[in-house]
C-alpha positions as CSV (number, residue, x, y, z in Angstrom):
1,M,-28.8,-5.6,60.1
2,P,-31.8,-7.4,58.7
3,V,-32.4,-8.8,55.6
4,D,-35.8,-8.6,53.3
5,T,-36.0,-11.8,51.9
6,N,-39.0,-11.2,50.1
7,A,-37.4,-8.4,48.3
8,E,-34.4,-10.1,47.7
9,V,-36.3,-13.2,46.4
10,L,-38.3,-10.8,44.2
11,A,-35.1,-9.4,42.8
12,L,-33.9,-12.9,42.0
13,R,-36.8,-13.2,40.5
14,T,-36.7,-10.2,38.0
15,V,-32.5,-11.4,37.1
16,L,-33.6,-14.6,36.2
17,R,-36.3,-13.7,34.0
18,D,-34.1,-10.8,32.6
19,L,-31.6,-13.9,32.1
20,V,-34.1,-16.0,30.6
21,A,-35.7,-13.0,28.2
22,L,-32.3,-12.2,27.4
23,S,-31.6,-16.0,26.7
24,A,-33.7,-16.1,23.9
25,M,-33.3,-13.2,22.1
26,P,-30.7,-15.1,19.8
27,T,-33.6,-16.8,19.0
28,A,-35.3,-14.2,18.1
29,W,-32.6,-12.6,15.7
30,V,-32.2,-16.0,13.2
31,G,-32.8,-14.5,10.0
32,K,-32.6,-11.1,11.0
33,E,-30.3,-8.7,9.2
34,P,-27.4,-7.0,11.2
35,A,-28.8,-3.9,12.0
36,D,-31.8,-5.5,12.8
37,V,-30.1,-7.2,15.4
38,A,-28.4,-4.3,16.7
39,A,-31.9,-2.0,16.6
40,G,-33.2,-5.4,18.8
41,L,-30.7,-5.5,21.6
42,A,-31.4,-1.8,22.0
43,D,-35.1,-2.1,22.0
44,A,-34.7,-5.1,24.2
45,L,-32.4,-3.7,26.4
46,I,-34.8,-0.4,27.1
47,G,-37.2,-3.1,27.7
48,L,-35.8,-5.1,30.0
49,L,-33.6,-2.9,32.4
50,P,-35.0,0.7,33.6
51,L,-32.8,2.6,31.4
52,N,-32.8,6.2,29.7
53,F,-30.2,5.9,27.1
54,V,-29.1,3.1,24.8
55,F,-26.2,3.1,22.4
56,V,-25.6,-0.6,20.4
57,R,-22.8,-0.8,17.7
58,L,-21.9,-4.3,16.9
59,C,-18.7,-4.9,14.4
60,V,-17.3,-7.8,12.7
61,P,-13.5,-8.4,14.6
62,G,-11.0,-7.8,11.6
63,I,-13.1,-6.0,9.3
64,A,-12.8,-2.6,8.7
65,G,-16.2,-0.8,8.5
66,G,-19.5,-2.7,8.3
67,G,-20.5,-2.2,11.3
68,V,-24.0,-0.9,12.4
69,D,-25.3,1.6,15.2
70,A,-28.7,2.0,17.3
71,T,-29.5,4.5,19.6
72,R,-32.6,4.8,22.2
73,G,-33.0,7.6,24.0
74,K,-31.7,11.3,24.9
75,A,-30.4,11.0,27.8
76,W,-26.8,11.0,27.5
77,E,-26.7,13.5,24.4
78,T,-22.7,13.8,24.6
79,F,-22.2,10.0,24.0
80,P,-21.2,10.3,20.4
81,G,-18.1,12.9,21.4
82,W,-17.1,11.4,24.3
83,L,-17.1,7.9,22.4
84,E,-14.8,9.7,19.7
85,S,-12.9,11.4,22.1
86,R,-11.6,7.6,23.7
87,L,-11.4,6.1,20.1
88,A,-9.0,9.2,19.2
89,E,-7.3,8.4,22.3
90,N,-6.5,4.9,22.1
91,G,-7.9,3.9,18.8
92,R,-10.4,1.2,21.2
93,L,-12.1,1.3,24.0
94,P,-10.1,-1.1,26.6
95,G,-12.7,-1.5,29.1
96,K,-15.2,-0.9,30.9
97,E,-16.0,2.6,32.3
98,I,-18.4,3.8,34.2
99,V,-19.6,7.9,34.0
100,P,-21.0,9.0,37.2
101,D,-22.6,12.3,35.7
102,V,-24.4,12.3,32.1
103,A,-25.0,15.0,30.7
104,G,-28.7,15.4,29.1
105,G,-30.6,17.5,27.3
106,D,-33.1,20.1,28.8
107,G,-35.6,18.6,31.2
108,V,-33.5,15.7,31.8
109,Q,-32.8,14.4,35.0
110,P,-29.0,13.6,35.9
111,C,-28.0,10.2,34.8
112,R,-24.9,8.0,35.4
113,G,-23.9,5.7,32.4
114,V,-21.6,2.6,31.7
115,A,-20.0,1.5,28.5
116,L,-18.9,-2.1,27.5
117,P,-16.4,-3.0,25.1
118,I,-17.6,-6.3,22.8
119,G,-14.5,-8.6,22.2
120,V,-10.8,-7.9,22.9
121,N,-10.1,-3.9,22.8
122,A,-14.2,-3.7,21.4
123,E,-13.5,-5.3,18.4
124,G,-17.0,-6.7,18.0
125,G,-18.2,-3.2,19.0
126,V,-19.7,-1.1,22.3
127,V,-23.0,-1.0,24.3
128,A,-23.3,1.9,26.6
129,A,-26.5,2.7,28.6
130,A,-27.6,5.7,31.3
131,S,-29.9,5.6,34.0
132,D,-31.3,8.1,36.8
133,R,-31.4,5.2,39.1
134,I,-28.5,5.6,41.6
135,E,-27.2,2.4,42.0
136,F,-26.9,2.2,38.6
137,P,-25.0,0.6,37.2
138,T,-25.3,-2.7,39.7
139,E,-23.4,-6.2,39.6
140,V,-26.4,-7.3,38.0
141,D,-26.9,-4.1,35.5
142,Q,-23.6,-5.0,34.0
143,L,-24.0,-8.7,33.8
144,L,-27.2,-8.5,32.0
145,L,-25.7,-5.8,29.5
146,G,-22.5,-7.9,28.8
147,L,-24.5,-11.1,28.4
148,A,-26.6,-9.3,26.3
149,A,-23.7,-7.4,24.2
150,N,-22.2,-11.1,23.7
151,H,-25.8,-12.4,22.4
152,A,-26.1,-9.7,20.1
153,A,-22.2,-10.0,19.0
154,A,-23.0,-13.3,18.2
155,A,-26.3,-13.0,16.5
156,F,-24.3,-9.9,14.7
157,Q,-21.8,-12.2,13.5
158,S,-23.9,-14.6,12.4
159,A,-26.3,-12.4,10.6
160,R,-23.5,-11.0,8.7
161,L,-22.2,-14.4,7.6
162,V,-25.8,-15.2,6.4
163,H,-25.9,-11.5,4.9
164,E,-22.9,-12.4,3.2
165,R,-23.7,-15.3,1.9
166,T,-27.0,-14.2,0.6
167,M,-25.3,-11.1,-1.0
168,A,-22.4,-13.7,-2.4
169,E,-24.8,-16.3,-3.5
170,E,-27.0,-13.4,-5.0
171,G,-23.9,-11.5,-6.5
172,L,-23.3,-15.3,-7.8
173,R,-26.9,-15.4,-9.1
174,K,-26.8,-12.1,-10.9
175,A,-23.3,-13.4,-12.3
176,Q,-24.6,-16.2,-13.7
177,N,-27.5,-14.5,-15.0
178,E,-25.3,-11.9,-16.5
179,L,-22.9,-14.8,-18.4
180,E,-26.0,-16.8,-19.3
181,L,-27.4,-13.5,-21.2
182,K,-23.7,-12.9,-22.5
183,V,-23.4,-16.4,-23.5
184,V,-26.7,-16.0,-25.2
185,E,-26.0,-12.4,-26.5
186,R,-22.3,-13.4,-28.0
187,T,-24.4,-16.7,-29.2
188,A,-27.0,-14.3,-30.8
189,E,-23.7,-12.2,-32.2
190,L,-21.7,-15.1,-33.6
191,R,-24.7,-16.1,-35.3
192,R,-25.4,-12.6,-36.9
193,S,-21.3,-12.5,-37.6
194,E,-22.0,-16.0,-39.5
195,A,-25.0,-14.5,-41.2
196,Y,-23.1,-11.6,-42.1
197,L,-20.2,-13.4,-43.5
198,S,-21.8,-15.9,-45.2
199,E,-23.9,-12.7,-47.0
200,A,-20.5,-11.2,-47.4
201,L,-19.0,-14.1,-49.3
202,R,-22.1,-14.0,-50.9
203,L,-22.1,-10.8,-51.9
204,T,-18.6,-10.4,-53.0
205,H,-18.8,-13.9,-54.5
206,T,-16.2,-15.5,-51.9
207,G,-15.8,-18.4,-51.2
208,I,-14.2,-20.4,-48.3
209,A,-13.0,-24.2,-48.4
210,A,-10.4,-26.6,-46.5
211,L,-8.9,-29.7,-47.5
212,D,-7.6,-32.8,-44.9
213,G,-4.1,-32.2,-45.0
214,A,-3.2,-35.8,-45.0
215,T,-5.8,-36.7,-47.8
216,G,-6.3,-33.6,-49.8
217,E,-9.7,-34.4,-49.8
218,V,-12.4,-31.6,-49.3
219,T,-13.7,-31.4,-45.2
220,H,-15.6,-28.0,-45.7
221,S,-17.2,-26.0,-48.5
222,S,-18.8,-22.9,-47.7
223,D,-22.2,-22.5,-49.6
224,E,-20.8,-19.3,-52.1
225,H,-17.9,-21.3,-52.7
226,S,-20.4,-24.6,-53.4
227,R,-22.5,-21.9,-55.5
228,L,-19.3,-20.6,-57.4
229,Y,-18.2,-24.1,-58.8
230,G,-22.2,-24.6,-59.7
231,F,-22.9,-26.8,-56.8
232,D,-26.3,-26.5,-54.5
233,P,-24.9,-26.0,-51.1
234,E,-27.9,-28.3,-50.0
235,Q,-27.0,-31.0,-51.4
236,G,-23.6,-31.7,-49.0
237,V,-20.1,-31.1,-49.9
238,P,-18.7,-32.1,-53.2
239,S,-15.5,-34.3,-53.2
240,F,-12.2,-32.6,-54.7
241,D,-12.7,-34.5,-58.1
242,E,-16.0,-33.4,-58.4
243,F,-14.9,-29.7,-58.0
244,R,-11.9,-30.7,-60.3
245,Q,-14.3,-31.6,-63.4
246,H,-16.1,-28.4,-63.4
247,V,-12.6,-26.4,-63.9
248,H,-12.9,-25.4,-67.9
249,P,-10.8,-28.2,-69.5
250,R,-7.9,-26.0,-70.8
251,D,-7.3,-24.9,-66.9
252,R,-7.9,-28.2,-65.6
253,A,-3.9,-29.8,-66.0
254,G,-2.4,-26.6,-64.5
255,W,-4.6,-26.0,-61.6
256,S,-4.3,-29.1,-60.5
257,E,-0.7,-29.8,-61.2
258,A,-0.4,-26.5,-58.5
259,L,-2.6,-27.7,-56.6
260,E,-0.4,-31.1,-56.3
261,R,2.8,-29.9,-55.6
262,G,1.1,-27.4,-52.8
263,F,0.1,-30.4,-50.9
264,S,3.8,-32.3,-51.8
265,E,5.2,-29.9,-50.6
266,A,3.0,-28.1,-47.7
267,A,2.9,-24.6,-49.3
268,H,1.4,-21.6,-50.5
269,V,-0.8,-21.7,-53.7
270,E,-2.1,-18.9,-55.9
271,G,-3.8,-19.0,-59.4
272,E,-6.4,-18.1,-61.5
273,F,-8.5,-20.8,-63.4
274,R,-12.2,-20.9,-65.5
275,V,-15.2,-22.8,-64.5
276,V,-18.0,-24.0,-66.5
277,P,-21.0,-24.4,-64.3
278,P,-23.6,-27.3,-65.7
279,R,-25.7,-24.8,-65.4
280,G,-24.7,-20.4,-65.8
281,P,-22.2,-18.5,-67.3
282,Q,-19.0,-19.4,-67.1
283,K,-16.5,-17.9,-64.6
284,T,-12.9,-17.1,-63.7
285,L,-12.1,-17.4,-60.4
286,R,-9.2,-16.6,-58.3
287,A,-8.0,-19.0,-55.8
288,I,-5.6,-18.9,-52.5
289,V,-4.6,-22.0,-50.5
290,H,-2.3,-21.9,-47.8
291,P,-1.1,-24.5,-45.3
292,V,-2.3,-24.8,-41.7
293,F,0.2,-26.5,-39.2
294,T,-0.7,-27.7,-35.4
295,A,1.3,-26.5,-32.5
296,S,3.5,-29.3,-33.3
297,G,4.6,-28.0,-36.5
298,E,2.4,-30.8,-38.4
299,L,1.0,-30.2,-41.4
300,D,-3.4,-29.9,-40.4
301,E,-5.0,-29.4,-43.3
302,F,-5.1,-26.3,-45.8
303,V,-7.8,-23.6,-46.2
304,G,-8.6,-21.8,-49.5
305,T,-10.3,-18.5,-50.5
306,V,-12.2,-18.5,-53.5
307,V,-13.2,-15.4,-55.4
308,D,-15.3,-14.7,-58.4
309,V,-12.9,-12.3,-60.5
310,T,-15.4,-12.6,-64.2
311,E,-16.0,-9.1,-63.7
312,R,-12.7,-7.7,-63.1
313,K,-11.2,-9.5,-65.9
314,R,-13.7,-8.6,-68.1
315,A,-13.2,-5.0,-67.1
316,E,-9.9,-5.2,-67.8
317,E,-10.1,-7.0,-71.1
318,E,-12.3,-4.0,-72.1
319,Q,-9.9,-1.9,-71.0
320,R,-7.0,-3.8,-72.8
321,A,-9.5,-3.4,-75.8
322,Q,-10.1,0.6,-75.4
323,L,-6.4,1.0,-75.1
324,W,-5.7,-0.7,-78.4
325,F,-8.5,0.8,-80.0
326,L,-7.2,3.9,-79.1
327,E,-3.1,3.5,-79.5
328,S,-4.2,2.1,-83.1
329,L,-6.1,5.3,-84.3
330,D,-3.5,7.5,-82.2
331,G,-0.9,5.9,-85.2
332,V,-3.3,5.6,-87.9
333,D,-3.7,10.2,-87.0
334,R,0.1,9.9,-86.5
335,A,0.6,8.4,-89.8
336,I,-2.0,10.8,-91.6
337,Q,-0.3,13.7,-89.8
338,R,3.4,12.6,-90.9
339,T,3.3,13.7,-94.4
340,S,1.7,15.7,-96.8
341,D,2.4,13.0,-99.8
342,L,-0.7,10.9,-100.9
343,E,1.3,8.0,-101.4
344,E,3.4,8.1,-98.1
345,M,0.3,8.7,-96.3
346,L,-1.6,5.9,-97.6
347,D,1.3,3.3,-97.2
348,G,1.5,4.7,-93.8
349,V,-1.9,3.9,-92.6
350,L,-2.0,0.5,-94.2
351,D,1.5,-0.1,-92.1
352,V,-0.1,0.6,-89.3
353,V,-3.3,-1.5,-89.7
354,L,-0.9,-4.7,-90.3
355,V,0.4,-4.2,-86.7
356,A,-2.8,-3.3,-84.9
357,F,-5.3,-5.9,-86.3
358,R,-2.2,-8.4,-86.5
359,C,-3.4,-9.5,-90.2
360,D,-1.2,-10.8,-92.9
361,R,-2.3,-8.5,-95.8
362,A,-3.8,-4.6,-95.9
363,W,-4.8,-3.0,-99.6
364,L,-6.6,-0.3,-100.9
365,V,-8.2,-0.8,-104.3
366,Y,-9.1,2.1,-106.7
367,P,-11.6,2.7,-107.8
368,C,-14.2,0.8,-105.9
369,D,-16.5,0.1,-109.6
370,P,-18.2,-3.3,-109.8
371,D,-17.9,-2.5,-113.6
372,V,-14.6,-2.5,-114.3
373,D,-12.8,-5.3,-116.2
374,F,-9.7,-5.1,-113.8
375,H,-8.9,-4.3,-110.4
376,R,-5.3,-3.0,-109.6
377,V,-4.5,-2.6,-106.0
378,R,-3.0,1.0,-105.3
379,N,-1.4,0.9,-102.2
380,E,-1.0,-2.6,-100.3
381,R,1.4,-3.6,-97.3
382,T,1.6,-7.5,-96.3
383,R,3.4,-9.5,-94.2
384,P,6.7,-11.2,-96.1
385,E,5.0,-14.7,-96.5
386,Y,1.9,-13.2,-97.8
387,I,2.6,-10.8,-101.0
388,G,-0.6,-10.3,-102.5
389,A,-1.0,-8.5,-106.4
390,S,0.3,-5.6,-106.2
391,G,3.9,-7.0,-104.8
392,A,2.8,-9.5,-107.9
393,G,2.6,-6.8,-109.9
394,V,-1.0,-8.1,-111.3
395,A,-4.3,-7.0,-111.9
396,I,-7.3,-8.6,-110.8
397,P,-9.9,-10.0,-113.2
398,N,-13.0,-8.9,-112.8
399,D,-15.3,-12.0,-112.3
400,S,-18.7,-12.5,-111.0
401,G,-17.1,-13.3,-107.7
402,V,-15.0,-10.2,-107.7
403,A,-17.8,-8.1,-108.2
404,G,-20.1,-9.5,-105.9
405,V,-18.0,-8.5,-103.7
406,F,-17.2,-4.9,-104.6
407,R,-21.0,-4.4,-104.9
408,S,-21.9,-6.0,-101.4
409,V,-19.4,-3.2,-100.2
410,L,-20.5,-0.3,-102.1
411,A,-24.0,-1.3,-100.7
412,T,-23.1,-1.2,-97.2
413,S,-22.0,1.9,-95.2
414,G,-19.8,-0.2,-92.8
415,P,-17.1,-2.7,-92.9
416,V,-18.4,-6.1,-94.3
417,R,-17.0,-9.3,-93.1
418,F,-16.3,-12.8,-95.0
419,D,-15.5,-15.4,-92.5
420,P,-16.9,-18.3,-91.7
421,E,-19.9,-16.6,-89.0
422,S,-20.7,-14.0,-92.0
423,G,-22.7,-16.3,-94.1
424,R,-20.4,-14.5,-97.1
425,G,-18.3,-16.7,-99.4
426,L,-15.0,-14.8,-100.8
427,P,-14.2,-15.1,-104.2
428,G,-13.3,-18.6,-104.6
429,Q,-10.7,-18.2,-107.8
430,Q,-9.0,-15.6,-106.3
431,S,-8.9,-16.3,-102.5
432,E,-7.1,-19.7,-103.9
433,R,-4.8,-17.4,-106.2
434,F,-4.0,-14.9,-102.9
435,D,-4.4,-17.4,-100.1
436,I,-7.1,-15.6,-98.5
437,K,-9.1,-17.4,-95.8
438,S,-11.1,-14.3,-94.0
439,M,-11.3,-11.0,-95.5
440,I,-12.8,-7.7,-93.9
441,A,-13.2,-4.8,-96.4
442,M,-15.5,-1.7,-96.6
443,A,-16.1,1.4,-99.0
444,V,-14.5,4.4,-98.5
445,H,-15.6,7.4,-100.1
446,P,-13.8,10.5,-100.2
447,K,-15.9,14.3,-101.4
448,V,-13.3,15.0,-104.5
449,E,-13.1,11.6,-105.9
450,R,-14.4,7.9,-107.1
451,P,-15.0,5.3,-103.6
452,Y,-11.9,3.3,-102.8
453,M,-12.0,0.0,-101.6
454,F,-10.5,-0.6,-98.1
455,G,-9.8,-4.4,-96.9
456,L,-7.4,-6.7,-94.5
457,H,-7.0,-10.2,-95.7
458,Q,-6.0,-13.1,-93.2
459,C,-4.1,-15.5,-94.6
460,S,-2.3,-18.3,-92.2
461,H,-6.2,-18.8,-90.7
462,P,-9.8,-18.7,-91.2
463,R,-10.5,-15.9,-89.2
464,V,-13.6,-14.1,-87.7
465,W,-13.5,-10.7,-86.9
466,K,-14.6,-9.4,-83.7
467,P,-16.8,-6.6,-83.2
468,R,-14.4,-4.4,-81.4
469,E,-12.0,-5.1,-84.5
470,E,-15.2,-4.2,-86.7
471,R,-15.6,-0.7,-85.2
472,L,-11.7,0.1,-85.4
473,F,-11.9,-0.8,-88.6
474,H,-15.2,1.2,-89.6
475,E,-13.5,4.3,-87.9
476,I,-9.8,3.9,-90.0
477,G,-12.3,4.0,-93.0
478,R,-13.8,7.3,-92.0
479,R,-10.2,8.7,-91.3
480,L,-9.0,7.4,-94.1
481,A,-11.6,9.4,-96.1
482,D,-10.7,12.1,-94.4
483,A,-7.0,12.3,-95.0
484,L,-7.7,11.8,-98.8
485,D,-10.1,14.5,-98.9
486,T,-7.8,16.9,-97.4
487,M,-4.7,15.3,-99.4
488,L,-6.7,14.9,-102.4
489,M,-7.8,19.0,-101.9
490,L,-4.4,19.8,-101.3
491,R,-2.6,18.2,-104.1
492,N,-5.6,19.8,-106.0
493,L,-4.5,23.4,-104.6
494,R,-1.2,22.9,-105.5
495,E,-1.9,22.4,-108.8
496,S,-3.8,25.0,-108.8
497,E,-1.6,27.4,-107.4
498,R,1.1,26.5,-109.6
499,N,-1.3,27.4,-112.6
500,L,-1.7,30.7,-110.9
501,A,2.0,31.1,-110.6
502,R,2.6,30.2,-114.1
503,S,-0.3,33.1,-114.9
504,R,0.9,35.7,-112.9
505,A,4.3,35.2,-114.2
506,E,3.2,35.4,-117.4
507,L,0.9,38.2,-116.4
508,A,3.7,40.2,-115.2
509,A,6.0,39.3,-118.3
510,S,3.0,40.6,-120.4
511,R,2.6,43.9,-118.4
512,A,7.2,44.1,-118.5
513,R,6.7,43.9,-121.9
514,I,4.0,46.3,-122.3
515,V,5.4,48.9,-120.3
516,A,8.8,48.3,-122.2
517,A,7.0,48.8,-125.5
518,S,5.4,51.8,-123.9
519,D,8.4,53.0,-122.7
520,E,10.0,52.3,-125.9
521,T,7.4,54.0,-127.8
522,R,7.6,57.1,-125.8
523,R,11.1,57.3,-126.6
524,Q,10.9,56.7,-130.2
525,I,7.8,59.2,-130.4
526,E,10.6,62.2,-128.3
527,R,13.4,61.4,-130.9
528,D,11.0,61.1,-134.0
529,L,10.1,65.0,-132.6
530,H,13.1,66.4,-131.3
531,D,14.9,64.7,-135.1
532,G,11.6,66.0,-137.0
533,V,9.2,67.9,-136.6
534,Q,11.2,70.3,-134.2
535,Q,13.9,70.7,-136.2
536,R,12.0,71.5,-139.5
537,L,10.0,74.0,-137.2
538,V,13.3,75.1,-135.8
539,S,14.3,75.6,-139.7
540,L,11.3,77.5,-140.4
541,A,12.0,79.9,-138.0
542,L,15.1,80.6,-138.8
543,A,13.9,80.9,-142.2
544,Q,11.7,83.0,-141.0
545,R,14.0,85.0,-139.2
546,S,16.3,85.5,-142.5
547,A,13.2,87.0,-144.8
548,E,12.9,89.3,-141.4
549,A,15.8,90.7,-141.5
550,I,15.8,91.6,-145.4
551,V,12.4,93.5,-145.6
552,P,12.6,97.0,-146.2
553,P,11.9,99.7,-143.4
554,E,8.9,100.7,-145.5
555,L,7.2,97.3,-145.1
556,Y,6.8,98.0,-141.6
557,A,3.4,95.7,-141.6
558,L,4.7,92.8,-142.9
559,R,7.9,92.5,-141.0
560,V,5.4,92.6,-137.6
561,Q,3.8,89.6,-139.6
562,L,6.9,87.7,-140.1
563,S,8.2,88.4,-136.1
564,E,4.8,87.6,-135.3
565,V,5.1,84.4,-137.1
566,V,8.9,83.7,-136.0
567,D,7.4,84.1,-132.0
568,G,5.0,81.8,-132.9
569,L,7.0,79.3,-134.1
570,A,9.1,79.7,-131.0
571,G,6.3,79.0,-128.9
572,A,5.5,75.9,-130.7
573,I,9.1,74.8,-130.4
574,E,8.8,75.0,-126.3
575,E,5.1,73.4,-126.2
576,L,6.3,70.7,-129.0
577,Q,9.6,70.4,-126.2
578,E,7.4,70.1,-123.4
579,I,5.5,67.1,-124.7
580,S,8.5,65.8,-125.5
581,R,9.8,65.8,-122.0
582,G,6.6,64.4,-120.6
583,I,7.0,61.7,-123.4
584,H,10.2,60.6,-122.1
585,P,12.3,62.9,-120.4
586,A,15.7,63.6,-122.2
587,I,17.5,64.4,-119.2
588,L,16.8,60.9,-117.4
589,A,18.7,59.0,-120.3
590,Q,21.1,61.6,-120.0
591,G,21.4,62.3,-116.5
592,G,20.1,59.7,-114.2
593,L,17.4,59.7,-112.0
594,A,18.4,62.4,-109.4
595,P,18.7,65.2,-112.1
596,A,15.4,64.2,-113.4
597,L,13.4,64.4,-109.9
598,K,15.1,67.3,-109.3
599,T,14.1,68.8,-112.7
600,L,10.5,67.3,-111.7
601,A,10.3,69.3,-108.5
602,R,11.6,72.5,-109.6
603,R,8.5,72.3,-112.2
604,S,6.0,71.3,-109.6
605,A,3.4,73.7,-108.9
606,V,3.2,72.6,-105.3
607,P,6.6,72.4,-103.2
608,V,8.3,69.8,-103.0
609,E,11.0,68.7,-100.0
610,L,13.1,66.2,-102.3
611,A,15.8,63.8,-100.7
612,V,17.6,61.5,-103.2
613,R,20.2,59.0,-101.9
614,A,21.1,56.9,-104.6
615,G,24.6,57.6,-105.6
616,V,24.5,55.6,-108.8
617,R,22.5,55.0,-111.8
618,L,20.1,52.4,-111.5
619,P,18.5,50.2,-114.2
620,E,16.5,52.5,-116.9
621,P,13.2,50.4,-116.0
622,V,13.6,51.1,-112.6
623,E,14.7,54.9,-112.8
624,V,11.2,55.1,-115.5
625,A,9.1,54.0,-113.0
626,V,10.1,56.0,-110.5
627,Y,10.2,58.5,-112.6
628,Y,6.6,58.6,-113.4
629,V,5.4,57.7,-110.4
630,V,6.6,60.8,-108.9
631,S,5.5,62.6,-111.6
632,E,2.3,60.8,-111.4
633,A,2.2,62.0,-107.7
634,L,2.7,65.4,-107.8
635,T,0.1,66.1,-110.6
636,N,-2.1,64.1,-107.9
637,A,-1.1,66.5,-105.5
638,A,-1.8,69.7,-107.4
639,K,-5.2,68.6,-109.2
640,H,-6.6,66.5,-106.3
641,A,-5.7,66.7,-102.9
642,H,-4.6,70.9,-102.7
643,A,-1.6,69.7,-100.9
644,S,0.7,72.4,-99.5
645,V,4.0,70.4,-99.3
646,V,5.0,67.2,-101.1
647,Q,7.8,64.9,-99.1
648,V,9.9,62.6,-101.6
649,A,12.4,60.3,-100.2
650,V,14.5,57.8,-102.8
651,D,16.3,55.4,-100.5
652,V,18.5,51.9,-101.8
653,R,18.5,49.3,-99.1
654,D,19.7,45.7,-99.8
655,A,19.4,46.1,-103.2
656,V,15.8,47.2,-103.4
657,L,14.4,50.9,-103.9
658,E,12.5,52.2,-101.4
659,V,10.2,55.6,-102.6
660,S,8.2,57.1,-100.1
661,I,6.0,60.2,-101.1
662,R,3.8,62.6,-98.7
663,D,1.5,65.4,-98.9
664,D,-0.4,67.2,-96.5
665,G,-3.5,67.2,-98.6
666,A,-7.0,66.3,-98.1
667,G,-6.6,62.4,-98.6
668,G,-9.2,60.0,-99.9
669,A,-7.6,58.8,-102.7
670,D,-8.9,55.7,-104.1
671,P,-7.3,53.5,-106.9
672,T,-10.7,51.9,-107.8
673,L,-12.2,55.4,-109.2
674,G,-10.1,55.1,-112.4
675,S,-7.4,58.1,-110.8
676,G,-3.7,58.1,-112.1
677,L,-2.9,55.4,-109.3
678,I,-4.0,52.5,-111.6
679,G,-1.1,53.5,-113.8
680,I,1.5,53.8,-110.6
681,T,0.1,50.2,-109.7
682,D,0.6,48.5,-113.0
683,R,3.9,50.0,-113.6
684,V,5.1,49.1,-110.3
685,D,3.3,45.4,-110.4
686,A,5.3,44.9,-114.0
687,L,8.6,44.7,-112.1
688,G,7.7,42.6,-109.2
689,G,7.6,45.8,-106.9
690,T,5.3,46.8,-104.3
691,I,2.8,49.6,-103.2
692,E,1.2,51.0,-100.2
693,L,-1.2,53.4,-100.5
694,A,-2.6,55.4,-96.4
695,S,-4.9,58.1,-97.6
696,P,-7.1,58.6,-94.7
697,V,-9.6,61.6,-95.4
698,G,-8.2,65.2,-94.3
699,Q,-5.1,63.3,-93.2
700,G,-2.8,63.6,-96.3
701,T,-1.8,60.9,-98.6
702,T,1.6,58.6,-98.3
703,L,2.5,56.3,-100.9
704,L,4.9,53.7,-100.3
705,I,7.2,51.9,-102.9
706,T,9.4,49.2,-103.7
707,L,11.1,48.1,-106.3
708,P,13.8,45.1,-106.8
709,I,16.9,47.2,-108.3
710,D,17.4,43.4,-110.7
711,A,13.5,44.1,-112.0
712,G,15.8,46.1,-115.4
C-alpha cells in the first residue's frame, strides 16, 4: 500500500508542534493560581487539538478536597454524571477509558470520548476529552492528552504549594500584625491599668512599697506611698530611715520594733501609727507588710500596703464621743427620773457626772450670789482623795477671787472654763485649800428659785476642758434646771396639798360640828316644845274641857264658845306636834331609820316605793342625815318635779350605807340654783360621804348617796 510521505511528514510536524507547545505550557503557568492552571490546560487542549469537549480536574494526592475543575464545550453533557457513576463504583478511576458514543445536546454531532486518570488511581485528577473525529482518540491524541495532563498536574502541585506558602505567609503576616496590634493594645491597656491603679491608689489614699528581704531597705515606693509620708514622688525613693523619721515620735519605737520582729522572723506584720509630714496635717496610717518567697523557699522581699485611715479614725472618735454624750445624758435622765426626792435626785446626777467626766469633784452651790458673806456647797460628790467643802463641813468665804468666779458664771449663759487655755484664773486661796487645778462651772436658773452654780473640779492635773465636754456639761446644766423646776414645783405642790388636806379636814370638822350643833338644837327645840309649850297647851285644853262641863245648859252660847276654844287648842297642839316632828322626829330616836322612813313615806304627797335593807341601828348622825336627805328629796319631788312615784332604796355594803332615790318627774334639778340640794350636799360632805346627781330634763332625777357607817 503506498504511503503518502508528505502527509506523514505534515502529521509528524503537527505532533511535534503540539509537543513543543505543550512542553512550553508549564513555563506559562509559573506563578498562576491553581484554578488558573486547570483553566489554562482546558483552553490549551481546546486550542491545540481539534476537540469538541474538554474536562480537567486537578487534585493534590493525599489531600481530600482542594481540587479544581475546568470545563470547555458542551459535546459531552452527560460527562459529570458518567464520572460520578464511575467514582461511586470504585471510588477511583483505575485507568484510561474510551467512550465510543458520547451523548451531546441538541444539534451537537455525535462524538467519541476518552477519560485519562492523572497519577495512580486518578489521585492527581482526571482529563477527559470528546471529538467528532472518527479516529479519535488516536495514539497521538492520547499521548498529547496524557503529556498535557502530567504537565498540568505538576504545575498544579507547584501552584498549590506556592499558593499554600503564600497563604501561610499571608496568615503569618496577619498573625504577626494581629500579635503586634494586641501587644500595642495590651501595652496601652497595661499603661491605662497602671494609670487607673495609680489614680485608685491616690483616691483611696493607699500606698504600696517593697523592701529588700536581706537588707530591709526600701526598693520601691509608689507615688501615693511617698505622698502619704510627706515625700515628693519626683525626688526618688526615700530610705527606710527617712520613712521612719516621719512616724510620730510616740509611735515610732513600737512600729519599728514590730517591723524588725517581722524581718527577723519573715512574718506578717500589721499595725496603725501616726505620721507627721513636714508640710500638711498629721495622718493615721494602717500598714500590712508580708514576706514574699522565691520558688525555692528563700525570702525574697517584703511587700507592704499602707492606707490612710485618718478619716475613719476621726469618724470612730466622733462616734465614741457621740455615744459617750448620749450614754451620759441617759444616765443623768435616769438619775432625775429615779426619784421624786430633791436631795436624792441632785446627788444621783452628781454621781453620774463624776463618772462621765472622770473628774475629781462635782458640786452644786446655792444660791449663786456674788454678794453673800459665805458660800455653802449644797450637794457634792468627790473621789475619796479629794474631799471638798461639803465633806469637810466648812463654808467658803466670799473673798474677791470667789466673788469674781460667781460674777463670771452669772454673766454667761453657758459653761465658763477656768483652765490653762481659758485665760481665766482660779481663786488662789480656795484653789490651794481644796487642791483645784482646773474648773468648769455654769449658772443653773430654775424658774421658781434663785440660781444655783453647777461645777466640776480637776485636782489631779491642770485639765483643759474639750469642746465636747463643754457641750455635755451645758446640756446637763439645762436638764438640771428643768429637773429643779419640776422638783421644786412638786415640793410646793405637795406643801399646798398638805395645807389643802388640813383645810379640808378643818372644813369637814367644822361642817360636822355645825350639823351636830344643828341636830342638837333641833332636838333641844323639839324637847322644849314637847315638855314646855305643848304640855301647857294640853293643860289649857283640859282646863277648858272642865270649864265646858260645868257650864249650865241655859248658857248654851258660852258652852259653844268654850268648845271652839278647846277645838282650837287641840288643832294648835297637832300643828305643834307636826312642827316638832319636822324639827327632829321622835320616832327616829325611838325606832330607828326604817320606821322613820316609813312614816315619811306614808305622809308623802307622792307615792313612795320604799326598800330598807339595814337591819341594825346605825350611828345617830348617819340615820339623821339619811332621814333629812329622804325628806328633802320627797319634798322636792312633790313641789318641783311633779313626779308620780318615788323609789327609795337603803342598803348597807362593806361598812358603807348606800341610798338611792329616783323619781319620774320633770328633771332639771340644779344644786347651784339654791334648792334644798345644797343642804343635802352639806350634810353628806360633813359626814365624809359622796353624792351623785343625775337630772336630765324630762327624764326624772336620781340621787346616789354613800355614807361611811363609822361617820357617827
